[in-house]
N, CA, C and O of each residue as an XYZ file, in Angstrom:
772
protein
N      75.278    126.736    177.366
C      74.064    125.761    177.175
C      73.439    126.356    179.061
O      73.968    126.624    180.140
N      72.243    126.307    178.553
C      70.849    126.721    179.313
C      70.699    125.647    180.336
O      70.747    124.466    179.993
N      70.504    126.032    181.684
C      70.523    125.415    182.155
C      68.853    125.114    182.615
O      68.525    124.571    183.669
N      68.057    125.532    181.717
C      66.560    125.034    181.904
C      66.473    123.473    181.756
O      67.521    123.005    181.311
N      65.554    122.605    182.000
C      65.247    121.698    182.110
C      64.313    121.556    181.625
O      63.500    122.426    181.940
N      63.948    120.822    180.931
C      62.416    120.575    179.912
C      61.918    119.440    180.212
O      62.662    118.519    180.549
N      60.359    119.268    180.137
C      59.458    118.398    180.819
C      59.309    117.535    179.190
O      59.281    117.979    178.042
N      59.225    115.918    179.827
C      59.930    115.488    179.145
C      58.069    114.903    178.454
O      57.821    114.611    177.284
N      57.184    114.897    179.499
C      56.006    114.778    179.157
C      55.001    115.956    179.025
O      55.248    116.828    179.858
N      53.905    116.252    178.198
C      52.921    117.361    177.814
C      52.258    117.244    179.114
O      51.915    116.087    179.353
N      51.892    118.346    180.290
C      50.925    118.648    180.863
C      49.309    117.949    180.536
O      48.476    118.249    179.682
N      49.299    116.695    181.832
C      47.300    116.775    180.780
C      46.660    117.375    181.387
O      46.949    117.904    182.461
N      45.945    117.401    180.978
C      44.818    118.430    180.886
C      43.939    118.148    182.231
O      43.681    116.987    182.548
N      43.452    119.345    183.071
C      42.814    118.593    184.345
C      41.786    118.256    184.222
O      41.043    118.827    183.424
N      41.361    117.166    184.999
C      39.991    116.429    185.153
C      40.151    115.667    184.088
O      39.099    115.523    183.464
N      41.070    115.121    183.639
C      40.326    114.228    182.339
C      40.724    112.997    182.664
O      40.600    112.171    181.760
N      41.089    112.682    183.506
C      41.308    111.333    184.448
C      39.726    110.204    183.791
O      38.548    110.247    184.147
N      40.423    109.308    182.749
C      39.447    108.444    182.263
C      39.239    107.254    183.532
O      40.082    107.120    184.418
N      37.856    106.348    183.450
C      37.328    105.360    184.249
C      38.771    104.399    183.721
O      39.340    104.414    182.629
N      39.126    103.455    185.177
C      40.228    103.167    184.589
C      39.726    101.020    185.351
O      39.268    100.749    186.461
N      40.042    100.122    184.320
C      39.869     99.024    184.637
C      41.502     98.109    184.505
O      41.971     97.630    183.473
N      41.882     98.092    185.371
C      43.430     97.072    185.321
C      43.196     95.807    185.786
O      42.331     95.421    186.572
N      43.913     95.302    185.315
C      44.044     93.504    185.531
C      45.200     93.881    186.784
O      46.037     94.766    186.606
N      45.139     93.260    187.785
C      46.440     93.654    189.022
C      48.262     92.751    188.634
O      49.340     92.814    189.227
N      47.922     92.189    187.701
C      49.216     91.962    187.037
C      49.836     92.447    185.993
O      50.701     91.798    185.406
N      49.427     93.778    185.597
C      49.940     94.620    184.864
C      51.278     95.413    185.310
O      51.494     95.693    186.489
N      52.136     95.739    184.276
C      52.915     96.488    184.461
C      52.773     98.019    183.610
O      52.564     98.036    182.397
N      52.890     99.037    184.269
C      52.355    100.290    183.945
C      53.597    101.557    184.467
O      53.619    101.976    185.624
N      54.559    102.031    183.402
C      55.257    103.259    183.481
C      54.295    104.219    184.353
O      53.185    104.509    183.906
N      54.832    104.820    185.886
C      54.468    106.212    186.295
C      54.304    107.021    185.350
O      53.382    107.801    185.590
N      54.961    107.232    184.052
C      55.266    108.553    183.286
C      54.238    107.990    181.683
O      54.147    108.629    180.635
N      53.683    106.819    181.958
C      52.494    106.646    180.636
C      51.840    108.033    180.883
O      51.729    108.749    181.879
N      51.493    108.121    179.725
C      50.158    109.130    179.832
C      48.282    108.613    179.500
O      47.937    108.450    178.329
N      47.366    108.433    180.524
C      46.039    107.979    180.349
C      45.352    109.364    180.347
O      45.408    110.094    181.337
N      44.685    109.721    179.183
C      43.681    110.988    179.620
C      42.698    110.281    178.499
O      42.953    109.376    177.704
N      41.230    111.173    178.771
C      40.711    110.607    178.050
C      38.619    110.559    178.690
O      38.623    110.330    179.899
N      37.631    110.663    178.328
C      36.960    110.084    179.334
C      35.606    108.425    179.159
O      34.615    108.130    179.827
N      36.257    107.764    177.981
C      35.776    106.632    178.227
C      37.008    105.844    179.119
O      38.154    106.131    179.463
N      35.911    104.462    179.317
C      36.792    103.810    180.422
C      38.262    102.966    179.001
O      38.201    102.969    177.771
N      39.449    102.337    180.005
C      40.625    102.608    179.117
C      40.905    101.086    180.671
O      41.092    101.075    181.888
N      40.735     99.886    179.330
C      40.701     98.823    180.458
C      42.293     98.054    180.059
O      42.626     98.233    178.887
N      43.011     97.452    180.691
C      44.738     96.504    180.298
C      44.113     95.192    181.146
O      43.584     95.079    182.252
N      44.379     94.444    180.274
C      44.192     93.120    180.937
C      45.663     92.436    181.190
O      46.721     93.031    180.986
N      45.531     90.806    181.767
C      46.863     90.591    182.795
C      47.949     90.633    181.557
O      47.892     90.726    180.331
N      48.902     90.522    182.495
C      50.113     90.577    181.651
C      50.930     91.631    180.969
O      52.150     91.548    180.824
N      50.115     92.722    180.519
C      50.665     93.813    179.353
C      51.320     94.610    180.663
O      51.310     94.614    181.894
N      51.932     95.324    179.436
C      53.439     96.140    179.598
C      52.785     97.353    178.750
O      52.068     97.387    177.750
N      53.523     98.625    179.849
C      52.743    100.124    179.057
C      53.666    100.523    179.523
O      53.735    100.673    180.743
N      54.855    100.879    178.550
C      56.065    101.764    179.024
C      56.338    102.957    179.145
O      55.759    103.224    178.092
N      56.829    104.285    179.599
C      57.529    104.960    179.805
C      56.730    105.813    178.724
O      56.914    105.469    177.556
N      56.033    106.675    178.912
C      55.898    107.870    177.520
C      54.842    107.291    176.400
O      54.888    107.581    175.204
N      54.033    106.556    176.917
C      52.944    106.048    176.110
C      51.747    106.828    176.318
O      51.487    107.501    177.316
N      51.110    106.689    175.382
C      49.486    107.810    175.420
C      48.546    106.954    174.711
O      48.514    106.701    173.507
N      47.727    106.516    175.720
C      46.268    106.289    175.599
C      44.829    107.393    175.865
O      44.353    107.842    176.908
N      44.519    107.527    174.737
C      43.962    108.274    174.789
C      41.969    107.999    174.316
O      41.318    107.677    173.322
N      41.791    108.260    175.304
C      39.886    107.679    175.320
C      39.175    108.342    175.079
O      38.025    107.948    174.881
N      39.590    109.979    174.954
C      38.865    110.915    174.856
C      37.078    110.741    173.259
O      35.904    111.109    173.223
N      37.974    110.032    172.387
C      36.487    109.322    171.582
C      36.105    108.376    171.415
O      35.305    108.014    170.553
N      36.905    107.456    172.682
C      35.987    106.215    173.028
C      37.110    105.094    173.618
O      38.331    105.168    173.756
N      36.045    103.925    173.926
C      37.027    103.100    175.144
C      38.178    102.719    173.878
O      38.141    102.804    172.651
N      39.519    102.117    175.181
C      40.127    101.773    175.045
C      40.266    100.386    175.644
O      40.150    100.264    176.863
N      40.498     99.365    174.902
C      41.216     97.765    175.392
C      42.260     97.311    175.076
O      42.614     97.126    173.912
N      43.028     97.019    176.259
C      44.440     96.356    175.705
C      44.345     94.732    176.202
O      44.043     94.290    177.311
N      44.810     93.839    174.654
C      44.281     92.104    175.439
C      45.506     91.846    176.397
O      46.377     92.702    176.551
N      45.532     90.516    177.088
C      46.329     89.411    177.227
C      47.845     89.662    176.767
O      48.134     89.713    175.572
N      48.974     89.843    177.977
C      50.305     90.339    177.497
C      50.363     90.372    175.908
O      50.471     89.529    175.017
N      50.209     92.083    176.001
C      50.279     92.867    175.456
C      51.205     93.736    175.555
O      51.333     94.011    176.748
N      52.096     94.455    174.760
C      53.418     95.515    175.106
C      53.534     96.830    173.945
O      54.141     96.800    172.874
N      52.649     98.115    174.608
C      53.067     99.412    174.343
C      54.271     99.770    174.504
O      54.653     99.846    175.671
N      54.751     99.932    173.965
C      56.255    100.997    173.981
C      56.075    102.248    174.138
O      55.045    102.891    173.934
N      57.105    102.610    174.514
C      57.189    104.100    174.731
C      57.206    105.127    173.211
O      57.863    104.875    172.201
N      56.479    106.062    173.378
C      55.573    107.040    172.666
C      55.104    106.674    171.747
O      55.161    107.163    170.619
N      54.297    105.286    172.288
C      53.361    104.768    171.350
C      51.956    105.533    171.544
O      51.628    105.869    172.682
N      51.333    105.741    170.719
C      49.567    106.001    170.668
C      48.828    105.644    170.618
O      48.926    105.267    169.450
N      47.879    105.319    170.921
C      46.576    104.640    171.066
C      45.833    105.494    171.127
O      45.997    106.312    172.032
N      44.714    105.659    170.194
C      43.020    106.120    170.372
C      43.743    107.885    169.766
O      42.976    108.633    170.372
N      44.215    108.342    169.380
C      44.738    109.352    168.968
C      43.824    110.298    167.795
O      43.968    110.212    166.575
N      42.858    111.212    168.518
C      42.265    111.898    167.916
C      42.451    112.574    166.682
O      43.317    113.432    166.515
N      41.540    112.147    165.702
C      42.006    112.648    164.357
C      40.900    113.384    163.257
O      39.785    112.869    163.172
N      41.170    114.413    162.542
C      39.938    115.124    162.377
C      39.083    114.027    161.431
O      39.569    113.072    160.824
N      37.850    114.382    161.470
C      36.856    113.954    160.417
C      36.105    114.589    159.399
O      36.026    115.810    159.533
N      35.647    114.197    158.616
C      34.257    114.877    157.673
C      32.722    114.428    157.639
O      31.689    114.850    157.121
N      33.315    112.740    158.923
C      32.115    112.411    159.102
C      31.773    112.433    160.621
O      32.560    113.017    161.367
N      30.665    111.844    161.136
C      30.100    111.680    162.477
C      30.925    109.820    162.910
O      30.605    108.786    162.324
N      31.720    109.896    163.774
C      31.542    108.733    164.667
C      31.375    108.350    165.662
O      31.764    108.657    166.788
N      30.599    107.443    165.152
C      29.418    107.264    166.294
C      29.859    106.348    167.473
O      29.334    106.348    168.587
N      31.163    105.367    166.967
C      31.813    104.738    168.175
C      33.134    104.405    167.855
O      33.467    103.482    167.113
N      33.898    105.207    168.453
C      35.745    104.967    168.333
C      36.303    104.598    169.208
O      36.813    105.391    169.998
N      36.362    103.728    169.306
C      37.207    102.657    170.479
C      38.347    101.955    169.757
O      38.352    101.676    168.558
N      39.310    101.705    170.633
C      40.809    101.189    169.745
C      40.965     99.789    170.765
O      41.298     99.762    171.950
N      40.529     98.432    169.679
C      41.216     97.190    170.843
C      42.197     96.463    170.486
O      42.372     96.299    169.278
N      42.926     95.955    171.267
C      44.096     95.191    171.072
C      44.467     93.833    171.582
O      45.165     93.563    172.560
N      43.750     92.863    170.567
C      43.827     91.416    170.656
C      44.831     91.026    171.823
O      45.531     91.911    172.316
N      44.928     89.482    172.353
C      46.415     89.156    173.065
C      47.221     89.021    172.114
O      47.120     88.780    170.911
N      48.622     89.345    173.329
C      50.048     89.382    172.418
C      50.038     89.888    171.460
O      50.216     89.356    170.364
N      49.737     91.514    171.778
C      49.729     92.637    170.337
C      51.106     93.540    170.784
O      50.979     94.305    171.741
N      51.980     93.480    170.323
C      53.497     94.640    170.427
C      52.994     95.599    169.599
O      52.697     95.438    168.415
N      52.876     96.884    170.422
C      52.890     97.910    169.259
C      54.089     99.368    169.662
O      54.067    100.291    170.476
N      55.048     98.906    168.574
C      56.159     99.551    169.140
C      56.785    101.533    169.069
O      56.104    102.535    168.853
N      57.865    101.444    169.273
C      57.918    103.270    169.736
C      57.355    103.586    168.819
O      57.189    102.810    167.879
N      56.891    104.838    168.827
C      56.486    105.908    167.961
C      54.988    105.620    166.788
O      54.277    106.260    166.013
N      55.126    104.459    167.229
C      53.598    104.025    166.611
C      52.062    104.778    166.443
O      52.200    105.889    166.956
N      51.071    104.675    166.085
C      50.264    105.449    166.441
C      48.566    104.678    165.870
O      48.332    104.801    164.668
N      47.638    104.040    166.619
C      46.811    103.517    166.257
C      45.791    104.537    166.785
O      45.745    104.902    167.960
N      45.058    104.921    165.902
C      44.064    105.801    165.542
C      42.356    105.371    166.305
O      41.988    104.196    166.315
N      41.774    106.112    166.690
C      40.375    105.502    167.215
C      39.559    105.847    166.786
O      39.520    107.025    166.431
N      38.112    104.703    166.530
C      37.346    104.928    165.370
C      36.585    103.340    165.020
O      36.055    102.989    163.966
N      36.750    102.555    166.313
C      36.633    100.882    166.078
C      37.981    100.266    164.946
O      37.901     99.609    163.907
N      39.051    100.762    165.620
C      40.245    100.482    165.427
C      40.185     98.856    166.097
O      39.723     98.579    167.204
N      40.782     97.882    165.106
C      40.615     96.113    165.873
C      42.089     95.505    165.376
O      42.129     94.884    164.313
N      43.517     95.732    166.309
C      44.226     94.996    166.014
C      44.765     93.443    166.460
O      45.188     93.091    167.561
N      44.637     92.819    165.498
C      44.165     91.234    166.118
C      45.593     90.506    166.969
O      46.768     90.848    167.101
N      44.982     89.645    167.312
C      46.031     89.272    168.260
C      46.983     88.323    167.534
O      46.961     87.541    166.583
N      48.263     89.018    168.934
C      49.627     88.462    168.087
C      50.585     89.482    166.731
O      51.718     89.309    166.281
N      49.572     90.491    166.420
C      50.449     91.338    165.528
C      50.831     92.376    166.190
O      50.467     92.982    167.198
N      52.181     92.505    164.897
C      53.286     93.461    165.374
C      52.852     94.659    165.157
O      52.875     94.580    163.928
N      52.470     95.715    165.360
C      52.781     97.340    165.151
C      54.077     98.167    164.601
O      54.152     99.282    165.118
N      54.970     97.910    163.797
C      56.277     98.487    163.813
C      56.430    100.102    164.383
O      55.542    100.900    164.680
N      57.685    100.227    164.407
C      58.152    101.411    164.946
C      57.932    102.628    163.987
O      58.286    102.769    162.816
N      57.233    103.481    164.838
C      56.765    104.856    163.911
C      55.361    104.296    162.948
O      54.824    105.057    162.144
N      54.950    103.084    163.134
C      53.931    102.533    161.915
C      52.406    103.859    161.936
O      52.494    105.006    162.375
N      51.301    103.291    161.402
C      50.143    104.189    161.710
C      49.247    103.469    161.082
O      49.317    102.925    159.980
N      48.113    103.511    162.117
C      46.522    102.427    161.713
C      45.564    103.662    161.498
O      45.272    104.363    162.467
N      45.154    103.889    160.449
C      43.923    104.705    160.795
C      43.190    104.329    161.143
O      43.245    103.153    161.503
N      41.944    105.112    161.280
C      40.735    105.154    161.922
C      39.774    104.140    161.302
O      39.516    104.139    160.098
N      39.212    103.200    162.261
C      38.154    102.261    161.690
C      38.929    101.033    161.108
O      38.225    100.059    160.839
N      40.349    100.924    160.858
C      41.064    100.190    159.928
C      40.814     98.361    161.083
O      40.610     98.363    162.297
N      40.867     97.722    160.642
C      40.834     96.444    161.206
C      41.843     95.386    160.961
O      41.509     94.495    160.180
N      43.373     95.320    161.658
C      44.328     94.239    160.775
C      44.075     92.794    162.051
O      43.781     92.782    163.246
N      44.390     91.657    160.974
C      43.986     90.705    161.294
C      44.897     90.164    162.445
O      45.602     90.832    163.201
N      44.708     88.640    162.406
C      45.960     88.058    163.880
C      46.911     87.809    162.977
O      46.839     87.708    161.752
N      48.244     87.679    164.074
C      49.260     87.244    163.597
C      49.566     88.256    162.272
O      49.955     87.676    161.258
N      49.427     89.638    162.212
C      50.476     90.452    160.886
C      51.430     90.879    161.623
O      51.691     90.799    162.824
N      52.050     91.480    160.470
C      53.023     92.113    160.772
C      53.215     93.706    160.031
O      53.798     93.997    158.987
N      52.643     94.391    160.796
C      52.983     95.770    160.145
C      54.884     96.484    160.083
O      55.233     96.824    161.214
N      55.687     96.647    159.298
C      56.937     96.860    159.404
C      57.021     98.140    159.289
O      56.279     98.653    158.450
N      58.115     99.206    160.239
C      58.417    100.204    160.337
C      57.947    101.349    159.379
O      58.522    101.557    158.311
N      57.211    101.853    159.676
C      56.811    103.370    159.185
C      55.612    103.096    158.284
O      55.335    103.832    157.338
N      54.980    102.116    158.579
C      53.776    101.363    157.394
C      52.619    102.151    158.070
O      52.441    102.490    159.240
N      51.900    102.325    156.941
C      50.547    103.188    156.944
C      49.650    101.962    156.536
O      49.657    101.245    155.535
N      48.821    101.982    157.749
C      46.946    101.373    157.477
C      46.073    102.446    156.642
O      45.667    103.373    157.344
N      45.842    102.480    155.784
C      44.777    103.661    155.781
C      43.301    103.289    156.563
O      42.763    102.183    156.614
N      42.788    104.672    157.198
C      41.438    104.019    157.450
C      40.332    103.364    156.942
O      40.054    103.367    155.742
N      40.019    103.091    157.357
C      38.799    101.033    156.957
C      39.314    100.319    156.322
O      38.777     99.451    155.634
N      40.679    100.587    156.446
C      41.512     99.133    155.333
C      41.172     97.828    156.232
O      41.305     97.848    157.456
N      40.836     96.979    155.698
C      40.831     95.220    156.132
C      42.426     95.059    155.798
O      42.966     95.581    154.822
N      42.967     94.397    156.595
C      44.209     94.042    156.426
C      44.110     92.142    157.269
O      44.071     91.936    158.482
N      44.094     91.012    156.124
C      43.787     90.059    156.285
C      44.771     89.187    157.473
O      45.917     89.630    157.534
N      44.445     87.904    158.506
C      45.456     87.471    159.083
C      46.707     86.779    157.988
O      46.791     86.241    156.884
N      47.636     87.248    159.232
C      49.230     86.808    158.354
C      49.639     87.522    157.404
O      50.282     87.062    156.460
N      49.329     88.696    157.528
C      49.678     89.429    156.430
C      50.817     90.537    156.981
O      50.742     91.192    158.021
N      51.946     90.558    155.930
C      53.343     91.041    156.200
C      53.199     92.753    155.274
O      53.342     92.845    154.055
N      52.913     93.888    156.152
C      52.844     95.095    155.334
C      54.158     95.582    155.201
O      54.959     95.514    156.133
N      54.426     96.052    154.141
C      56.051     96.774    154.391
C      55.879     98.422    154.038
O      54.749     98.625    153.592
N      56.481     99.329    154.096
C      56.217    100.457    154.288
C      56.611    101.281    153.220
O      57.074    102.418    153.306
N      56.309    100.374    151.823
C      56.224    100.560    150.280
C      55.196    100.331    149.816
O      54.945    100.704    148.670
N      54.139     99.530    150.700
C      53.066     99.628    150.324
C      52.934     97.875    149.872
O      51.813     97.425    149.632
N      53.937     97.142    149.805
C      54.122     95.612    149.176
C      53.404     95.131    150.418
O      53.216     95.848    151.401
N      52.985     93.774    150.302
C      52.441     93.117    151.306
C      52.533     91.246    150.746
O      52.250     90.722    149.669
N      53.080     90.644    152.106
C      53.047     89.107    151.664
C      52.219     88.151    152.812
O      52.113     88.408    154.012
N      51.643     86.927    152.059
C      51.580     85.884    153.709
C      52.115     85.706    154.021
O      52.957     85.366    153.190
N      52.766     85.555    155.838
C      53.545     84.877    156.324
C      53.197     83.480    156.208
O      52.088     83.276    156.701
N      53.676     82.572    155.793
C      53.764     80.985    156.507
C      54.252     80.654    156.904
O      54.143     79.430    156.969
N      55.163     81.188    157.509
C      55.795     80.474    158.450
C      55.862     79.504    159.701
O      56.800     78.902    160.224
N      53.879     79.619    160.110
C      53.708     79.157    161.349
C      54.438     79.477    162.358
O      54.935     78.436    162.790
N      54.749     80.320    162.930
C      55.806     81.153    163.741
C      55.083     81.624    165.260
O      55.680     81.953    166.285
N      53.577     81.536    165.025
C      53.063     82.223    166.005
C      52.924     81.658    167.546
O      52.951     82.517    168.426
N      52.814     80.623    167.844
C      52.807     79.839    169.158
C      54.365     80.283    169.195
O      54.518     80.939    170.225
N      55.336     80.204    168.621
C      57.140     80.542    169.128
C      56.842     81.762    169.339
O      56.989     81.978    170.542
N      56.488     82.704    168.779
C      56.292     84.024    169.378
C      55.991     84.533    170.178
O      56.693     85.417    170.669
N      54.458     84.092    170.800
C      54.116     84.619    171.622
C      54.655     83.956    172.621
O      54.070     84.319    173.642
N      55.837     82.813    172.979
C      56.032     82.277    173.547
C      57.545     83.570    174.183
O      57.899     83.838    175.332
N      57.907     83.916    173.257
C      59.640     85.023    172.810
C      58.545     86.002    173.661
O      58.981     86.353    174.757
N      57.150     86.508    173.311
C      56.521     87.533    173.702
C      56.307     87.616    175.637
O      56.261     88.563    176.422
N      56.229     86.291    175.785
C      56.133     85.845    177.450
C      57.156     86.474    177.892
O      57.087     87.427    178.669
N      58.387     85.904    177.349
C      59.966     86.133    178.093
C      59.679     87.157    178.201
O      58.892     87.426    179.110
N      60.199     88.280    177.284
C      60.163     89.357    177.109
C      59.318     90.055    178.119
O      60.113     90.561    178.912
N      58.362     90.272    178.402
C      57.118     90.869    179.500
C      57.897     90.347    180.795
O      58.278     91.178    181.619
N      58.184     88.738    181.024
C      58.803     88.853    182.556
C      60.464     89.985    182.579
O      60.922     90.209    183.699
N      60.941     90.372    181.797
C      62.190     91.210    181.814
C      61.204     92.335    182.151
O      61.045     92.686    183.320
N      60.632     92.825    181.272
C      60.007     93.923    181.288
C      59.743     94.562    182.512
O      60.071     95.677    182.916
N      58.834     93.299    183.235
C      58.491     93.665    184.748
C      59.602     93.596    185.586
O      59.483     93.877    186.779
N      60.810     93.211    185.042
C      61.437     93.536    186.453
C      62.207     94.817    186.303
O      62.874     95.384    187.168
N      61.954     95.257    184.769
C      62.667     96.710    184.497
C      61.939     97.871    184.625
O      62.423     98.812    185.254
N      61.247     97.920    184.305
C      59.771     99.270    184.418
C      59.296     99.217    185.764
O      58.687     98.199    186.092
N      59.496    100.311    186.775
C      58.862    100.419    187.852
C      57.212    100.265    187.515
O      56.862    100.424    186.345
N      56.449    100.031    188.294
C      55.124     99.835    188.558
C      54.390    101.020    189.075
O      54.928    101.682    189.962
N      53.060    101.410    188.558
C      52.456    102.257    189.717
C      51.133    102.431    188.763
O      50.652    103.352    188.102
N      50.775    100.982    189.056
C      49.183    101.278    188.556
C      48.130    101.957    189.309
O      47.118    102.245    188.670
N      48.205    102.438    191.235
C      47.651    103.085    191.633
C      47.879    104.958    191.387
O      47.151    105.855    191.812
N      48.852    105.047    190.752
C      48.117    106.768    190.317
C      47.555    106.910    189.457
O      47.276    108.075    189.173
N      47.100    105.864    188.607
C      45.958    106.422    187.410
C      44.722    106.009    187.959
O      43.686    106.230    187.332
N      44.701    105.238    189.429
C      42.848    105.382    189.693
C      42.290    106.053    190.099
O      41.070    105.897    190.142
């Protein structure tokens, strides 16, 4: 067995601290990775897990109120494009959950209020996902695609409309989950200033 220890996080490029705008009530793990040159705004009571990556090199990133960005999730990933992207922001509405290993690419990409982006899902640049949608694990939303409100998208491409009317109940559950996460995740917003 080797006694070498491997770094959990890749080193951040020198001088790549983005301008940040944090609410005083956020929880952000010390090992989250924030890079880029455009502003990153995280609104009240949101939680950013360890090893989550927010990359604002292509454009601003805005995380709404009471969002959870899980570990190894990536917001603002820069992808190769044939055309020129003039605005490459990522915007998460309130009560959005981005689960483990999910990626949301930069390019005026919008995730609507109350949406869940499942484990390992990928949302392409410029896609607009409506309110209270569910992207199941390993779902892919194509670049520029528009997903209507209350849509459930499965990884095999099948879709249905969620008619349960559980949006308010889901938001209350997320608020309780955030209360627990705030006690479990040591927060260090000052590190990113």
